[in-house]
N, C-alpha and C positions, 0 to 999 in steps of 0.2 A: 409504618413511619418508620424512618430512620433519621438520625441525628441532621442529615443533610438536607432532606425533603420531606414533605408531607402529601404532596401532591407529583405524581409523574405523568409526562407527556403521554395523550392518547395514542394507543398502539406500540408503546415504547414496552421492553421487557426489565426497567431499573429494579434493582432489587431481588430479581428471579435466582440471580447467581450469587445472591449474598450483600450484605449492606457494603461491603468494601470491594466488591469485585472490579477488577480491571482487565479482564479478558473478555468479556461480553460473549458474542455468538462463537469463541474460538473454546469456548466450554463444551461445545457439541463433540467436538475432536477427543475422544476417550482411548482407551487401549484399542476396544473394537474396531475403530474407524482406521485406526493407524496398521493395524493386521490387514484389514482389507484394501488398503491401498498397497502394502507390500505384496499383494497378492494379485496386483495387478501387473507386476513385473514379469515379463516372459522373455527379456532379450537381454538384460543386463547395460542397454545403451544409455548414456548420460547425457542430457541437455543442460548447459548453462543457459540461463534465461535473463540475462543480465546485460544489457548494454554497457560498453566502457563507462566509467563514472565520468567522463570528461565530455560525453554526450547529453543533449542535443549539441553542444557547443555555443559560445557566445550567450548573450540574455535575450535574444530575440522572442522567445515563445514565455519568457517571465522576466521582465525587467530587474524584478527585485531578488532574483537568484543567480548567482554566477557560477562558473565552472570552478573545480577544486585547484588550489594551487599550494603545490608541493614545496617546502623549504627543508634546507638542512637545519638539523638542530646545531648547537653549539657546544665544542668540547673544551675547555680552559682556553675561551675567548677565539675560538677558531673554529670556522664551520666543518661540522662533523660528516664530510665529503671526501671519499678518497682519502681519509685520514691515516698518517703513517703513525703507527703506534711507535716507531722507534724515538720520535720526540720525547716520549715519557718514559721508554726505556730503550737504550742505545742498542742492546744484542737484540730486540725483537723485530723481525721482519714482517708482520704481518700488517695489516690496515683494517679500515672498515669504513661504512657509513650509516648516517642513520637520520630518519628525516619526520617532518610533521606535515598537517594538512592545514588549510582552510579552506571550511567544505561548508556548502548549503545542502542540508539534511536532504531536502527533496527536490533536488537538482536532476537526478536522472532514476535509474531504476530504484525504487522504492516502495516503502509501506508509509502510510498515515497512521499514526496515533491518534486514540480518541480525544487528545487534547488538542488536535488540530483545526474542529471545526466546533463550536459550539452554537448556542441558541438563546435568544433573550426568553427566558421561561418564568412564569410565578411558581417557584418552589414551594411556597407555602401558604399559596391561597390569598394573599394579602392584596392582591392587586398590583404588586409592585414588581413586574418581571426585571430579572436581571440575568446578564450572559453567566452561563453555565454549561457544563458538558456533560457526556456520558456517566449514567448514575448519581447526576446530582451535585459533582463536584464542581464549586463555584468558582467562577473568575474572581481573583484577590484575596480569597478566603485558602480556596485550596490550588489552585493553578495561578503560579507566581512565576515571573521571569527569574532566572538564575542567580541574579544579584539578590532578592530578596527571599531565596529559598534557605532553610537551615540545611546547612552540608551534612549532618549527620541524620536527617530524615529523608525518606523515601517520597520523591516528587510525583504526586498521583497522577495516573494515566500517562506515565511516558512510554515511549516506545519499548523499553527495556524488558517491558513486563511481555511482550512477544518473543522474547530472548531467553528469559529466564524459563518460562514453559515454551519450548521451541515451537515454532510454527511448522509444522509437518504433519500430512495427511495425504487425502484422497485428492488428485487435483483433476477437475473434468475440463476439457476444452469445449467451448463455444465458438465453432469456426465462422464468425461473421462473414470475414472476407469469402469463403468458399461461396456462399449464398448471395450476397451483395456485392461483391466485388471491393474496389477501393473508391468508389464514389462517396462524397459526403452524403451521410444520411443520420437522422435522429431516430434511434431505436424504440419503439413502444412494445408494451407486451406481446402483442401480436405479432410483431416480426421476431420476438425470440422465440414464442409457441411454436411458430411457422418452422424454424431450425430445430427445436427440440423433435418438433414431431417428424421431420424430415430426417434426420440421423438418430432416430429412436433411441434417445440421451436418457440414460438413468442417473438423475440428479438425486441425489441421498443427504439427508439430514448429517451437517457435517462436513460436506464437499466444499472445496475450495474452487470457486468457480473461474475460468480462465478465459477472458476475452479475447479471441484474435480478430484484427482488424488490419493489420498490414502498417498501420502507422508507424511503429517503431523500426520498421524495415525501411521504411522510406527516409527517417531520422537517420540511419545508418548509410544510406547512401549519399545523403548531403555532406558525409565527411566532414563533420564539425562546422559546416557554413549553411546552418539551416534557413530555409526560404519561408519565412513566417507566413506570408501571404498564402502560400501553397499549403503549408501543412494545416492551417486554420480553414481550408476548402477540400479537405480530401477526407477520406475513411469514416467508419460508423463512430457514434458515441452514444450512451444510452440518455434518453431523454427522462431525467428525474422528475419530471413534474406528472408525469403520467401515474395515476394511484393504482392501476393494474398491474403495472409493474414494481411498484413499492409492495403492494400486497403480496404479489407472487415471491418477492425476495423475502418476505417474512414467512410464507407459509411452507417454503423448502426447507427452512432451517440449516441453510448453507452458513458456513463459519467465517467466510472472507472471499471477496472478488478482488481479483489481478485483472490489469487490461493493457495489452499495449499501446494504448492511447496516453494522452495527457494527462486526463483527468477521470477517467472511466466514464465521467457524464460529459454532455457538451453543456459548456460554460457560456453565459453570456444570454441565455433564453429568456423570453418574456417570464418574469413570476407570475405564478397564479393567486388569485385574490384569496384563497383558503390556505395558501403556503407561501407566504412572502420570504421565499430563502434564495439567495444567489446561486444556491448550489444545493438544489433540494435533495438530490441521492444521498449526498455527504452530509447532509441533516438527517436524512433516515437512517443511514448506515451507522456513521460513527455515533452521533448524537442521540438517537433512539435506539437503536439494536446493538450499539457494540459490535459491527461486521468491520474489520480491517479493509482497507481498500489499497491496493497494489496499483502503480501507475509505471509506465513507460517499461514494462516489461519486453523482452525480446522474445516472442513466441513463434516467430515464423517457422524456423526450421522442424521446431516441434511438431507446430501444425502439420507441414507437409509429411513428416514421419508417421504421424497419426492419420492424416489422410489416406496414405499410401497402404496401409496395413489396417485399414477398417475400424481403428480405436478411437477413443477419445478420452480413456481414464488411464490415469499415472499415479506414482508416489512422487509427490512433491513435497521438497525441505526447503523451509525459506524462514530462516530467523533473521532479522534484523541486527544490526549492531546492538549490545546492550551497553546502550548509552544512558544513563538514568535522567530522567525527566526530559527527554528528545519529544519534539513535536512530530518527528519522522525520522528514517532513517535508509541510508542507502542497504540494498540486499543483495545477495546473489545467489537468487533461486537455481534450484537444481530439480529437474525432471528426471526419473528414470522410468525407462519403458520395458 
């Protein structure tokens, strides 16, 4: 029993890494896992796995998320852009620029924090379920909007936890596009198992599983003018309703999942009676197991290289911004092979 809960969800790992844990399954990445990841490097080639942060473009895929907008800061009431310092000291010949950004933290290539998706659950067995998050952090008590937080206290479950203990480990690519092309498909465990067996994949405890479907490559080709109708009807995504798939994710002990599609799982599928969740894979990974989810990663160039070289494992370095209390964060993942 902890101060936040006396009952935990069936199949969850709450409390197993400590009462106040905020890393979840990332705890599976120890020094040994990082060293194993380093040992996969044979060529010293690096792949950037981020889309430009102004992609997809517009808000056709998510009306509530807008592309970033850069603004110059001001210096002495003047826009600090191509600013001449001679205005402050006449003998100076230099100048400079400085900017700030309005940013939807989950607009482009990003990580979800554990505070991104919660669930109404009865934490104390009183018959009164309430919205809560990984490890029993409760909405309104622990998870608060920025204006209600103590500015001198850590905001629990913020994505900054994944930067303070940086996400780095052994990445393993599941090349879904190679086996199923770019046709729309909702993947269940048998589909994943087919790829694993065909590729003889060695997926280990602590691995970061990267799912390549080709979706982000299609987004990039649209040059910031996304065709929402097309994008909603191409490429594979996981069917989070499949209990065998969720069970496999638990059993493997993987530390995180990142995909090049919009949400890792297919959003909008009919909920199952035994799991009334809009995003059941997010429920399983973020809420129950503390498994971070990465979305809109650009994996195609890496996938092509791995395919050509008969490889699937690599060193992955992918910390988010250390932005305290954020629900998600852009990231610039780097794969080294």
